[in-house]
A tleap script that builds the chain and sets N, CA, C and O, in Angstrom:
source leaprc.protein.ff14SB
mol = sequence {
  NMET ARG GLN ALA ASN LYS MET LEU PRO LYS
  SER ILE ILE SER LEU MET ALA LEU LEU PHE
  VAL ALA ILE MET GLY LEU SER ALA PRO SER
  TYR GLY GLU GLU LYS ASN PRO LYS VAL ALA
  TRP GLU HIE ILE GLN GLN GLY ALA MET VAL
  VAL ASP VAL ARG THR PRO GLU GLU PHE ALA
  GLU GLY HIE LEU GLU ASN ALA ILE ASN ILE
  PRO PHE GLU ILE ILE ALA GLU GLU PHE THR
  LYS GLN GLY ILE ALA LYS ASP GLN SER VAL
  VAL LEU TYR CYS ARG SER GLY ARG ARG SER
  GLY ILE ALA GLN GLU SER LEU VAL LYS LEU
  GLY TYR SER ASN THR TYR ASN GLY GLY GLY
  TYR GLN SER LEU ALA LYS CHIE
}
set mol.1.N position { 66.598 -81.128 -108.478 }
set mol.1.CA position { 67.126 -82.474 -108.494 }
set mol.1.C position { 66.200 -83.414 -109.260 }
set mol.1.O position { 66.669 -84.266 -110.014 }
set mol.2.N position { 64.879 -83.266 -109.070 }
set mol.2.CA position { 63.940 -84.132 -109.761 }
set mol.2.C position { 64.036 -83.954 -111.280 }
set mol.2.O position { 63.924 -84.927 -112.026 }
set mol.3.N position { 64.238 -82.739 -111.727 }
set mol.3.CA position { 64.339 -82.485 -113.157 }
set mol.3.C position { 65.586 -83.166 -113.723 }
set mol.3.O position { 65.547 -83.701 -114.831 }
set mol.4.N position { 66.663 -83.152 -112.990 }
set mol.4.CA position { 67.889 -83.818 -113.428 }
set mol.4.C position { 67.661 -85.317 -113.550 }
set mol.4.O position { 68.162 -85.941 -114.486 }
set mol.5.N position { 66.908 -85.910 -112.616 }
set mol.5.CA position { 66.621 -87.343 -112.674 }
set mol.5.C position { 65.758 -87.703 -113.875 }
set mol.5.O position { 65.921 -88.772 -114.463 }
set mol.6.N position { 64.829 -86.804 -114.245 }
set mol.6.CA position { 63.993 -87.056 -115.416 }
set mol.6.C position { 64.803 -86.960 -116.701 }
set mol.6.O position { 64.520 -87.670 -117.666 }
set mol.7.N position { 65.801 -86.095 -116.721 }
set mol.7.CA position { 66.627 -85.896 -117.895 }
set mol.7.C position { 67.589 -87.061 -118.103 }
set mol.7.O position { 67.916 -87.400 -119.240 }
set mol.8.N position { 68.041 -87.671 -117.020 }
set mol.8.CA position { 69.028 -88.743 -117.101 }
set mol.8.C position { 68.540 -89.909 -117.953 }
set mol.8.O position { 69.278 -90.331 -118.844 }
set mol.9.N position { 67.347 -90.458 -117.739 }
set mol.9.CA position { 66.896 -91.565 -118.594 }
set mol.9.C position { 66.806 -91.166 -120.068 }
set mol.9.O position { 67.154 -91.960 -120.943 }
set mol.10.N position { 66.347 -89.956 -120.350 }
set mol.10.CA position { 66.255 -89.513 -121.737 }
set mol.10.C position { 67.648 -89.393 -122.344 }
set mol.10.O position { 67.835 -89.714 -123.518 }
set mol.11.N position { 68.609 -88.948 -121.582 }
set mol.11.CA position { 69.981 -88.825 -122.068 }
set mol.11.C position { 70.567 -90.199 -122.365 }
set mol.11.O position { 71.254 -90.381 -123.370 }
set mol.12.N position { 70.300 -91.159 -121.499 }
set mol.12.CA position { 70.811 -92.512 -121.698 }
set mol.12.C position { 70.181 -93.129 -122.937 }
set mol.12.O position { 70.869 -93.758 -123.742 }
set mol.13.N position { 68.880 -92.952 -123.091 }
set mol.13.CA position { 68.190 -93.483 -124.267 }
set mol.13.C position { 68.747 -92.843 -125.535 }
set mol.13.O position { 68.982 -93.530 -126.529 }
set mol.14.N position { 68.956 -91.541 -125.501 }
set mol.14.CA position { 69.509 -90.849 -126.671 }
set mol.14.C position { 70.905 -91.355 -126.997 }
set mol.14.O position { 71.232 -91.580 -128.162 }
set mol.15.N position { 71.725 -91.534 -125.972 }
set mol.15.CA position { 73.084 -92.029 -126.174 }
set mol.15.C position { 73.067 -93.451 -126.740 }
set mol.15.O position { 73.841 -93.771 -127.642 }
set mol.16.N position { 72.198 -94.289 -126.218 }
set mol.16.CA position { 72.100 -95.667 -126.707 }
set mol.16.C position { 71.634 -95.681 -128.171 }
set mol.16.O position { 72.141 -96.461 -128.978 }
set mol.17.N position { 70.687 -94.834 -128.502 }
set mol.17.CA position { 70.194 -94.769 -129.883 }
set mol.17.C position { 71.314 -94.322 -130.821 }
set mol.17.O position { 71.464 -94.866 -131.915 }
set mol.18.N position { 72.094 -93.339 -130.397 }
set mol.18.CA position { 73.209 -92.850 -131.202 }
set mol.18.C position { 74.249 -93.948 -131.413 }
set mol.18.O position { 74.747 -94.123 -132.526 }
set mol.19.N position { 74.578 -94.682 -130.360 }
set mol.19.CA position { 75.534 -95.783 -130.475 }
set mol.19.C position { 75.012 -96.869 -131.408 }
set mol.19.O position { 75.768 -97.407 -132.217 }
set mol.20.N position { 73.738 -97.193 -131.305 }
set mol.20.CA position { 73.129 -98.205 -132.165 }
set mol.20.C position { 73.250 -97.802 -133.634 }
set mol.20.O position { 73.647 -98.613 -134.471 }
set mol.21.N position { 72.910 -96.559 -133.945 }
set mol.21.CA position { 72.981 -96.070 -135.320 }
set mol.21.C position { 74.428 -96.110 -135.818 }
set mol.21.O position { 74.676 -96.501 -136.959 }
set mol.22.N position { 75.371 -95.715 -134.986 }
set mol.22.CA position { 76.782 -95.724 -135.382 }
set mol.22.C position { 77.261 -97.144 -135.661 }
set mol.22.O position { 77.956 -97.380 -136.650 }
set mol.23.N position { 76.901 -98.076 -134.812 }
set mol.23.CA position { 77.318 -99.468 -134.989 }
set mol.23.C position { 76.689 -100.047 -136.255 }
set mol.23.O position { 77.367 -100.738 -137.016 }
set mol.24.N position { 75.433 -99.783 -136.487 }
set mol.24.CA position { 74.757 -100.305 -137.681 }
set mol.24.C position { 75.384 -99.722 -138.944 }
set mol.24.O position { 75.507 -100.416 -139.953 }
set mol.25.N position { 75.774 -98.474 -138.896 }
set mol.25.CA position { 76.423 -97.848 -140.048 }
set mol.25.C position { 77.756 -98.488 -140.360 }
set mol.25.O position { 78.121 -98.626 -141.527 }
set mol.26.N position { 78.482 -98.879 -139.339 }
set mol.26.CA position { 79.776 -99.522 -139.548 }
set mol.26.C position { 79.642 -100.930 -140.099 }
set mol.26.O position { 80.506 -101.391 -140.845 }
set mol.27.N position { 78.569 -101.614 -139.738 }
set mol.27.CA position { 78.422 -102.998 -140.168 }
set mol.27.C position { 77.602 -103.150 -141.449 }
set mol.27.O position { 77.484 -104.256 -141.977 }
set mol.28.N position { 77.039 -102.061 -141.950 }
set mol.28.CA position { 76.219 -102.147 -143.162 }
set mol.28.C position { 77.094 -102.449 -144.372 }
set mol.28.O position { 78.203 -101.926 -144.481 }
set mol.29.N position { 76.608 -103.284 -145.275 }
set mol.29.CA position { 77.392 -103.582 -146.463 }
set mol.29.C position { 77.558 -102.342 -147.323 }
set mol.29.O position { 76.643 -101.526 -147.433 }
set mol.30.N position { 78.713 -102.207 -147.923 }
set mol.30.CA position { 78.973 -101.051 -148.771 }
set mol.30.C position { 79.042 -101.529 -150.209 }
set mol.30.O position { 80.120 -101.816 -150.729 }
set mol.31.N position { 77.887 -101.611 -150.844 }
set mol.31.CA position { 77.820 -102.094 -152.200 }
set mol.31.C position { 78.580 -101.154 -153.115 }
set mol.31.O position { 78.567 -99.935 -152.949 }
set mol.32.N position { 79.232 -101.754 -154.071 }
set mol.32.CA position { 79.932 -100.939 -155.044 }
set mol.32.C position { 81.343 -100.578 -154.643 }
set mol.32.O position { 82.016 -99.857 -155.380 }
set mol.33.N position { 81.812 -101.043 -153.520 }
set mol.33.CA position { 83.141 -100.667 -153.061 }
set mol.33.C position { 84.242 -101.563 -153.606 }
set mol.33.O position { 85.417 -101.218 -153.487 }
set mol.34.N position { 83.899 -102.708 -154.203 }
set mol.34.CA position { 84.931 -103.635 -154.629 }
set mol.34.C position { 85.782 -103.017 -155.731 }
set mol.34.O position { 86.918 -102.614 -155.485 }
set mol.35.N position { 85.249 -102.943 -156.924 }
set mol.35.CA position { 85.860 -102.275 -158.070 }
set mol.35.C position { 87.327 -102.623 -158.310 }
set mol.35.O position { 88.106 -101.743 -158.675 }
set mol.36.N position { 87.714 -103.842 -158.122 }
set mol.36.CA position { 89.081 -104.260 -158.384 }
set mol.36.C position { 89.097 -105.049 -159.691 }
set mol.36.O position { 88.616 -106.181 -159.731 }
set mol.37.N position { 89.645 -104.464 -160.768 }
set mol.37.CA position { 89.605 -105.142 -162.071 }
set mol.37.C position { 90.239 -106.535 -162.046 }
set mol.37.O position { 89.737 -107.455 -162.693 }
set mol.38.N position { 91.323 -106.693 -161.316 }
set mol.38.CA position { 91.990 -107.994 -161.263 }
set mol.38.C position { 91.070 -109.056 -160.658 }
set mol.38.O position { 90.967 -110.165 -161.182 }
set mol.39.N position { 90.409 -108.717 -159.566 }
set mol.39.CA position { 89.489 -109.653 -158.911 }
set mol.39.C position { 88.276 -109.903 -159.807 }
set mol.39.O position { 87.792 -111.031 -159.901 }
set mol.40.N position { 87.789 -108.853 -160.464 }
set mol.40.CA position { 86.649 -109.016 -161.381 }
set mol.40.C position { 87.002 -110.010 -162.481 }
set mol.40.O position { 86.200 -110.883 -162.812 }
set mol.41.N position { 88.197 -109.881 -163.045 }
set mol.41.CA position { 88.609 -110.805 -164.111 }
set mol.41.C position { 88.771 -112.224 -163.589 }
set mol.41.O position { 88.516 -113.178 -164.323 }
set mol.42.N position { 89.187 -112.385 -162.351 }
set mol.42.CA position { 89.269 -113.732 -161.768 }
set mol.42.C position { 87.878 -114.373 -161.734 }
set mol.42.O position { 87.720 -115.549 -162.061 }
set mol.43.N position { 86.879 -113.589 -161.337 }
set mol.43.CA position { 85.492 -114.081 -161.327 }
set mol.43.C position { 85.043 -114.435 -162.749 }
set mol.43.O position { 84.418 -115.472 -162.971 }
set mol.44.N position { 85.368 -113.564 -163.702 }
set mol.44.CA position { 84.967 -113.791 -165.095 }
set mol.44.C position { 85.616 -115.064 -165.632 }
set mol.44.O position { 84.959 -115.869 -166.291 }
set mol.45.N position { 86.900 -115.243 -165.353 }
set mol.45.CA position { 87.607 -116.432 -165.827 }
set mol.45.C position { 87.076 -117.714 -165.192 }
set mol.45.O position { 87.234 -118.804 -165.741 }
set mol.46.N position { 86.448 -117.569 -164.036 }
set mol.46.CA position { 85.849 -118.732 -163.364 }
set mol.46.C position { 84.401 -118.963 -163.812 }
set mol.46.O position { 83.707 -119.820 -163.265 }
set mol.47.N position { 83.954 -118.197 -164.806 }
set mol.47.CA position { 82.641 -118.441 -165.388 }
set mol.47.C position { 81.525 -117.505 -164.956 }
set mol.47.O position { 80.353 -117.796 -165.197 }
set mol.48.N position { 81.857 -116.400 -164.331 }
set mol.48.CA position { 80.814 -115.459 -163.908 }
set mol.48.C position { 80.090 -114.866 -165.110 }
set mol.48.O position { 80.682 -114.650 -166.167 }
set mol.49.N position { 78.814 -114.611 -164.930 }
set mol.49.CA position { 78.029 -113.880 -165.918 }
set mol.49.C position { 78.514 -112.428 -165.877 }
set mol.49.O position { 78.710 -111.867 -164.799 }
set mol.50.N position { 78.706 -111.826 -167.042 }
set mol.50.CA position { 79.203 -110.445 -167.112 }
set mol.50.C position { 78.058 -109.559 -167.575 }
set mol.50.O position { 77.504 -109.749 -168.658 }
set mol.51.N position { 77.712 -108.583 -166.735 }
set mol.51.CA position { 76.570 -107.712 -167.037 }
set mol.51.C position { 77.021 -106.253 -167.069 }
set mol.51.O position { 77.524 -105.717 -166.081 }
set mol.52.N position { 76.830 -105.632 -168.219 }
set mol.52.CA position { 77.093 -104.214 -168.418 }
set mol.52.C position { 75.787 -103.495 -168.089 }
set mol.52.O position { 74.783 -103.697 -168.772 }
set mol.53.N position { 75.789 -102.666 -167.061 }
set mol.53.CA position { 74.548 -102.021 -166.614 }
set mol.53.C position { 74.386 -100.603 -167.170 }
set mol.53.O position { 73.530 -99.846 -166.714 }
set mol.54.N position { 75.215 -100.250 -168.158 }
set mol.54.CA position { 75.096 -98.937 -168.785 }
set mol.54.C position { 73.903 -98.916 -169.741 }
set mol.54.O position { 73.201 -99.915 -169.898 }
set mol.55.N position { 73.690 -97.789 -170.361 }
set mol.55.CA position { 72.596 -97.659 -171.327 }
set mol.55.C position { 72.920 -98.469 -172.583 }
set mol.55.O position { 74.086 -98.772 -172.836 }
set mol.56.N position { 71.903 -98.821 -173.370 }
set mol.56.CA position { 72.169 -99.523 -174.637 }
set mol.56.C position { 73.096 -98.729 -175.569 }
set mol.56.O position { 73.887 -99.316 -176.307 }
set mol.57.N position { 72.996 -97.413 -175.530 }
set mol.57.CA position { 73.868 -96.570 -176.361 }
set mol.57.C position { 75.325 -96.696 -175.925 }
set mol.57.O position { 76.217 -96.820 -176.763 }
set mol.58.N position { 75.566 -96.664 -174.617 }
set mol.58.CA position { 76.929 -96.839 -174.111 }
set mol.58.C position { 77.458 -98.232 -174.444 }
set mol.58.O position { 78.614 -98.394 -174.835 }
set mol.59.N position { 76.607 -99.221 -174.284 }
set mol.59.CA position { 76.974 -100.600 -174.583 }
set mol.59.C position { 77.386 -100.733 -176.049 }
set mol.59.O position { 78.367 -101.408 -176.360 }
set mol.60.N position { 76.636 -100.089 -176.952 }
set mol.60.CA position { 76.921 -100.153 -178.387 }
set mol.60.C position { 78.266 -99.527 -178.735 }
set mol.60.O position { 78.892 -99.903 -179.727 }
set mol.61.N position { 78.710 -98.576 -177.925 }
set mol.61.CA position { 79.995 -97.914 -178.174 }
set mol.61.C position { 81.181 -98.792 -177.806 }
set mol.61.O position { 82.306 -98.517 -178.223 }
set mol.62.N position { 80.948 -99.827 -177.044 }
set mol.62.CA position { 82.014 -100.740 -176.648 }
set mol.62.C position { 81.660 -101.440 -175.358 }
set mol.62.O position { 81.092 -100.838 -174.446 }
set mol.63.N position { 82.000 -102.724 -175.284 }
set mol.63.CA position { 81.695 -103.504 -174.085 }
set mol.63.C position { 82.642 -104.696 -174.007 }
set mol.63.O position { 83.321 -105.022 -174.981 }
set mol.64.N position { 82.683 -105.335 -172.860 }
set mol.64.CA position { 83.511 -106.514 -172.689 }
set mol.64.C position { 82.928 -107.678 -173.487 }
set mol.64.O position { 81.713 -107.803 -173.640 }
set mol.65.N position { 83.810 -108.509 -173.981 }
set mol.65.CA position { 83.381 -109.695 -174.716 }
set mol.65.C position { 82.511 -110.555 -173.799 }
set mol.65.O position { 82.804 -110.709 -172.613 }
set mol.66.N position { 81.464 -111.099 -174.351 }
set mol.66.CA position { 80.509 -111.955 -173.636 }
set mol.66.C position { 79.630 -111.222 -172.623 }
set mol.66.O position { 78.857 -111.853 -171.903 }
set mol.67.N position { 79.743 -109.899 -172.564 }
set mol.67.CA position { 78.881 -109.139 -171.643 }
set mol.67.C position { 77.482 -109.034 -172.226 }
set mol.67.O position { 77.302 -108.946 -173.441 }
set mol.68.N position { 76.504 -109.045 -171.348 }
set mol.68.CA position { 75.134 -108.756 -171.765 }
set mol.68.C position { 74.767 -107.388 -171.197 }
set mol.68.O position { 75.311 -106.963 -170.178 }
set mol.69.N position { 73.860 -106.720 -171.852 }
set mol.69.CA position { 73.465 -105.384 -171.430 }
set mol.69.C position { 72.110 -105.417 -170.753 }
set mol.69.O position { 71.091 -105.741 -171.364 }
set mol.70.N position { 72.124 -105.073 -169.467 }
set mol.70.CA position { 70.877 -104.887 -168.721 }
set mol.70.C position { 71.047 -103.580 -167.945 }
set mol.70.O position { 71.767 -103.556 -166.947 }
set mol.71.N position { 70.403 -102.493 -168.380 }
set mol.71.CA position { 70.537 -101.223 -167.667 }
set mol.71.C position { 70.206 -101.369 -166.175 }
set mol.71.O position { 69.306 -102.117 -165.794 }
set mol.72.N position { 70.944 -100.647 -165.355 }
set mol.72.CA position { 70.824 -100.815 -163.906 }
set mol.72.C position { 69.420 -100.553 -163.381 }
set mol.72.O position { 69.028 -101.123 -162.363 }
set mol.73.N position { 68.662 -99.707 -164.055 }
set mol.73.CA position { 67.323 -99.383 -163.571 }
set mol.73.C position { 66.371 -100.571 -163.631 }
set mol.73.O position { 65.396 -100.622 -162.882 }
set mol.74.N position { 66.646 -101.529 -164.517 }
set mol.74.CA position { 65.729 -102.658 -164.694 }
set mol.74.C position { 66.368 -104.001 -164.359 }
set mol.74.O position { 65.808 -105.048 -164.686 }
set mol.75.N position { 67.513 -103.986 -163.724 }
set mol.75.CA position { 68.236 -105.246 -163.511 }
set mol.75.C position { 67.465 -106.227 -162.629 }
set mol.75.O position { 67.437 -107.423 -162.919 }
set mol.76.N position { 66.847 -105.743 -161.567 }
set mol.76.CA position { 66.102 -106.644 -160.679 }
set mol.76.C position { 64.960 -107.309 -161.440 }
set mol.76.O position { 64.757 -108.519 -161.340 }
set mol.77.N position { 64.232 -106.522 -162.188 }
set mol.77.CA position { 63.112 -107.035 -162.984 }
set mol.77.C position { 63.592 -108.069 -164.004 }
set mol.77.O position { 62.977 -109.125 -164.149 }
set mol.78.N position { 64.684 -107.772 -164.708 }
set mol.78.CA position { 65.190 -108.678 -165.741 }
set mol.78.C position { 65.739 -109.976 -165.159 }
set mol.78.O position { 65.500 -111.047 -165.717 }
set mol.79.N position { 66.466 -109.901 -164.055 }
set mol.79.CA position { 66.989 -111.124 -163.438 }
set mol.79.C position { 65.837 -112.024 -162.997 }
set mol.79.O position { 65.891 -113.244 -163.153 }
set mol.80.N position { 64.801 -111.407 -162.447 }
set mol.80.CA position { 63.633 -112.174 -162.014 }
set mol.80.C position { 62.930 -112.782 -163.226 }
set mol.80.O position { 62.597 -113.968 -163.225 }
set mol.81.N position { 62.704 -111.971 -164.256 }
set mol.81.CA position { 62.009 -112.428 -165.455 }
set mol.81.C position { 62.771 -113.557 -166.157 }
set mol.81.O position { 62.162 -114.501 -166.660 }
set mol.82.N position { 64.108 -113.455 -166.188 }
set mol.82.CA position { 64.920 -114.462 -166.869 }
set mol.82.C position { 65.188 -115.691 -165.988 }
set mol.82.O position { 65.771 -116.669 -166.457 }
set mol.83.N position { 64.773 -115.650 -164.737 }
set mol.83.CA position { 64.942 -116.789 -163.850 }
set mol.83.C position { 66.399 -117.108 -163.532 }
set mol.83.O position { 66.764 -118.273 -163.377 }
set mol.84.N position { 67.213 -116.094 -163.438 }
set mol.84.CA position { 68.637 -116.299 -163.144 }
set mol.84.C position { 68.779 -116.788 -161.708 }
set mol.84.O position { 68.204 -116.210 -160.786 }
set mol.85.N position { 69.541 -117.848 -161.529 }
set mol.85.CA position { 69.717 -118.463 -160.210 }
set mol.85.C position { 70.312 -117.472 -159.213 }
set mol.85.O position { 71.195 -116.682 -159.547 }
set mol.86.N position { 69.811 -117.534 -157.989 }
set mol.86.CA position { 70.247 -116.595 -156.944 }
set mol.86.C position { 71.722 -116.779 -156.567 }
set mol.86.O position { 72.339 -115.863 -156.024 }
set mol.87.N position { 72.289 -117.961 -156.852 }
set mol.87.CA position { 73.695 -118.186 -156.533 }
set mol.87.C position { 74.606 -118.049 -157.752 }
set mol.87.O position { 75.794 -118.362 -157.679 }
set mol.88.N position { 74.052 -117.582 -158.872 }
set mol.88.CA position { 74.837 -117.362 -160.091 }
set mol.88.C position { 75.921 -116.314 -159.813 }
set mol.88.O position { 75.638 -115.252 -159.256 }
set mol.89.N position { 77.142 -116.617 -160.199 }
set mol.89.CA position { 78.229 -115.647 -160.068 }
set mol.89.C position { 78.037 -114.564 -161.126 }
set mol.89.O position { 77.899 -114.866 -162.311 }
set mol.90.N position { 78.029 -113.297 -160.693 }
set mol.90.CA position { 77.749 -112.178 -161.588 }
set mol.90.C position { 78.757 -111.061 -161.344 }
set mol.90.O position { 78.969 -110.642 -160.206 }
set mol.91.N position { 79.379 -110.580 -162.430 }
set mol.91.CA position { 80.224 -109.391 -162.369 }
set mol.91.C position { 79.475 -108.282 -163.086 }
set mol.91.O position { 79.088 -108.418 -164.247 }
set mol.92.N position { 79.278 -107.184 -162.375 }
set mol.92.CA position { 78.565 -106.028 -162.913 }
set mol.92.C position { 79.568 -104.907 -163.184 }
set mol.92.O position { 80.520 -104.727 -162.425 }
set mol.93.N position { 79.357 -104.161 -164.255 }
set mol.93.CA position { 80.199 -102.989 -164.490 }
set mol.93.C position { 79.406 -101.914 -165.209 }
set mol.93.O position { 78.353 -102.178 -165.791 }
set mol.94.N position { 79.932 -100.691 -165.159 }
set mol.94.CA position { 79.319 -99.559 -165.846 }
set mol.94.C position { 80.441 -98.653 -166.334 }
set mol.94.O position { 81.458 -99.147 -166.820 }
set mol.95.N position { 80.282 -97.362 -166.218 }
set mol.95.CA position { 81.344 -96.445 -166.631 }
set mol.95.C position { 82.325 -96.193 -165.492 }
set mol.95.O position { 83.537 -96.138 -165.703 }
set mol.96.N position { 81.789 -96.040 -164.280 }
set mol.96.CA position { 82.643 -95.682 -163.147 }
set mol.96.C position { 82.554 -96.634 -161.961 }
set mol.96.O position { 83.433 -96.635 -161.099 }
set mol.97.N position { 81.505 -97.438 -161.912 }
set mol.97.CA position { 81.271 -98.311 -160.767 }
set mol.97.C position { 80.094 -97.881 -159.917 }
set mol.97.O position { 79.641 -98.641 -159.061 }
set mol.98.N position { 79.590 -96.675 -160.138 }
set mol.98.CA position { 78.457 -96.178 -159.351 }
set mol.98.C position { 77.171 -96.929 -159.690 }
set mol.98.O position { 76.495 -97.449 -158.803 }
set mol.99.N position { 76.839 -96.981 -160.977 }
set mol.99.CA position { 75.606 -97.661 -161.383 }
set mol.99.C position { 75.687 -99.167 -161.130 }
set mol.99.O position { 74.689 -99.793 -160.773 }
set mol.100.N position { 76.870 -99.744 -161.314 }
set mol.100.CA position { 77.003 -101.179 -161.041 }
set mol.100.C position { 76.855 -101.450 -159.547 }
set mol.100.O position { 76.383 -102.519 -159.159 }
set mol.101.N position { 77.249 -100.504 -158.709 }
set mol.101.CA position { 77.030 -100.633 -157.262 }
set mol.101.C position { 75.555 -100.590 -156.911 }
set mol.101.O position { 75.092 -101.337 -156.049 }
set mol.102.N position { 74.818 -99.717 -157.579 }
set mol.102.CA position { 73.367 -99.631 -157.359 }
set mol.102.C position { 72.702 -100.924 -157.825 }
set mol.102.O position { 71.822 -101.455 -157.149 }
set mol.103.N position { 73.130 -101.427 -158.989 }
set mol.103.CA position { 72.577 -102.683 -159.507 }
set mol.103.C position { 72.886 -103.828 -158.555 }
set mol.103.O position { 72.031 -104.673 -158.293 }
set mol.104.N position { 74.103 -103.854 -158.042 }
set mol.104.CA position { 74.499 -104.909 -157.104 }
set mol.104.C position { 73.618 -104.873 -155.857 }
set mol.104.O position { 73.162 -105.913 -155.382 }
set mol.105.N position { 73.385 -103.699 -155.341 }
set mol.105.CA position { 72.537 -103.563 -154.156 }
set mol.105.C position { 71.125 -104.085 -154.439 }
set mol.105.O position { 70.531 -104.757 -153.596 }
set mol.106.N position { 70.594 -103.779 -155.616 }
set mol.106.CA position { 69.259 -104.271 -155.989 }
set mol.106.C position { 69.220 -105.793 -156.012 }
set mol.106.O position { 68.266 -106.405 -155.533 }
set mol.107.N position { 70.262 -106.399 -156.571 }
set mol.107.CA position { 70.309 -107.862 -156.657 }
set mol.107.C position { 70.476 -108.502 -155.286 }
set mol.107.O position { 69.848 -109.521 -154.996 }
set mol.108.N position { 71.304 -107.924 -154.455 }
set mol.108.CA position { 71.506 -108.465 -153.107 }
set mol.108.C position { 70.199 -108.419 -152.320 }
set mol.108.O position { 69.885 -109.352 -151.581 }
set mol.109.N position { 69.444 -107.347 -152.474 }
set mol.109.CA position { 68.150 -107.239 -151.793 }
set mol.109.C position { 67.173 -108.322 -152.251 }
set mol.109.O position { 66.277 -108.713 -151.502 }
set mol.110.N position { 67.350 -108.803 -153.480 }
set mol.110.CA position { 66.502 -109.877 -154.004 }
set mol.110.C position { 67.009 -111.261 -153.596 }
set mol.110.O position { 66.349 -112.269 -153.850 }
set mol.111.N position { 68.181 -111.304 -152.965 }
set mol.111.CA position { 68.720 -112.583 -152.513 }
set mol.111.C position { 69.859 -113.136 -153.345 }
set mol.111.O position { 70.307 -114.257 -153.102 }
set mol.112.N position { 70.342 -112.376 -154.325 }
set mol.112.CA position { 71.497 -112.827 -155.107 }
set mol.112.C position { 72.738 -112.718 -154.227 }
set mol.112.O position { 73.056 -111.657 -153.691 }
set mol.113.N position { 73.427 -113.848 -154.098 }
set mol.113.CA position { 74.492 -113.935 -153.099 }
set mol.113.C position { 75.904 -113.930 -153.664 }
set mol.113.O position { 76.871 -113.968 -152.903 }
set mol.114.N position { 76.041 -113.885 -154.985 }
set mol.114.CA position { 77.374 -114.010 -155.564 }
set mol.114.C position { 77.601 -112.928 -156.618 }
set mol.114.O position { 77.874 -113.220 -157.782 }
set mol.115.N position { 77.482 -111.670 -156.183 }
set mol.115.CA position { 77.646 -110.546 -157.092 }
set mol.115.C position { 78.953 -109.821 -156.799 }
set mol.115.O position { 79.433 -109.818 -155.665 }
set mol.116.N position { 79.525 -109.205 -157.839 }
set mol.116.CA position { 80.761 -108.448 -157.674 }
set mol.116.C position { 80.680 -107.194 -158.527 }
set mol.116.O position { 80.322 -107.253 -159.703 }
set mol.117.N position { 81.016 -106.057 -157.927 }
set mol.117.CA position { 81.047 -104.795 -158.657 }
set mol.117.C position { 82.430 -104.653 -159.297 }
set mol.117.O position { 83.419 -104.374 -158.619 }
set mol.118.N position { 82.476 -104.850 -160.609 }
set mol.118.CA position { 83.741 -104.762 -161.330 }
set mol.118.C position { 84.202 -103.347 -161.606 }
set mol.118.O position { 85.323 -103.152 -162.075 }
set mol.119.N position { 83.375 -102.358 -161.329 }
set mol.119.CA position { 83.772 -100.970 -161.521 }
set mol.119.C position { 83.502 -100.480 -162.923 }
set mol.119.O position { 82.455 -100.766 -163.504 }
set mol.120.N position { 84.463 -99.732 -163.471 }
set mol.120.CA position { 84.282 -99.093 -164.762 }
set mol.120.C position { 84.788 -99.895 -165.947 }
set mol.120.O position { 85.738 -100.670 -165.840 }
set mol.121.N position { 84.140 -99.693 -167.062 }
set mol.121.CA position { 84.470 -100.406 -168.304 }
set mol.121.C position { 85.928 -100.190 -168.705 }
set mol.121.O position { 86.633 -101.149 -169.021 }
set mol.122.N position { 86.378 -98.953 -168.693 }
set mol.122.CA position { 87.747 -98.660 -169.131 }
set mol.122.C position { 88.783 -99.403 -168.301 }
set mol.122.O position { 89.744 -99.943 -168.849 }
set mol.123.N position { 88.599 -99.435 -166.993 }
set mol.123.CA position { 89.538 -100.145 -166.119 }
set mol.123.C position { 89.547 -101.636 -166.410 }
set mol.123.O position { 90.604 -102.265 -166.441 }
set mol.124.N position { 88.361 -102.197 -166.622 }
set mol.124.CA position { 88.269 -103.626 -166.923 }
set mol.124.C position { 88.852 -103.945 -168.297 }
set mol.124.O position { 89.507 -104.972 -168.473 }
set mol.125.N position { 88.616 -103.074 -169.261 }
set mol.125.CA position { 89.096 -103.315 -170.621 }
set mol.125.C position { 90.622 -103.304 -170.697 }
set mol.125.O position { 91.195 -103.945 -171.578 }
set mol.126.N position { 91.284 -102.595 -169.798 }
set mol.126.CA position { 92.757 -102.523 -169.785 }
set mol.126.C position { 93.394 -103.822 -169.321 }
set mol.126.O position { 94.536 -104.119 -169.672 }
set mol.127.N position { 92.661 -104.591 -168.536 }
set mol.127.CA position { 93.239 -105.821 -167.971 }
set mol.127.C position { 93.079 -106.944 -168.916 }
set mol.127.O position { 93.500 -108.063 -168.623 }
savepdb mol mol.pdb
quit
C-alpha cells in the first residue's frame, strides 16, 4: 500500500506535465501557416513591404514587382541593420512558404508584430 501511495504523486505530476505540454502545443503560434495569396495581396495593396526570402539566384529568375530580396537565413540581421520599424507591415514569400515561415518566425521573435507569410512565388504571381 505504501508503494502505491508513493507512485500516486509521481503519476499525478507526470499527468499534469503531459497536459501542460499538450496545452502549450495547441496554443503555440504556427508560423508559416497563412499562405493565402488573396490575403497577402490585400496586405501588399495596403502598403506592406514585400520581401522575397529566396536566394539571390532564385530572385533573379523572377520576383514580385517591388519585392526586395533578403534571404531567410539573414533576415533578422538585415531588418535590424536597416532599422525597419517593428510595426512595419511585411509580406514574406519564397518558393513554397516554408522558408518564408522560418523568416516570419525569426522576425516575430525579434518583436516584429505585423508579418504575413504569403507562401510561394508562383501562387502569388497568379493573383
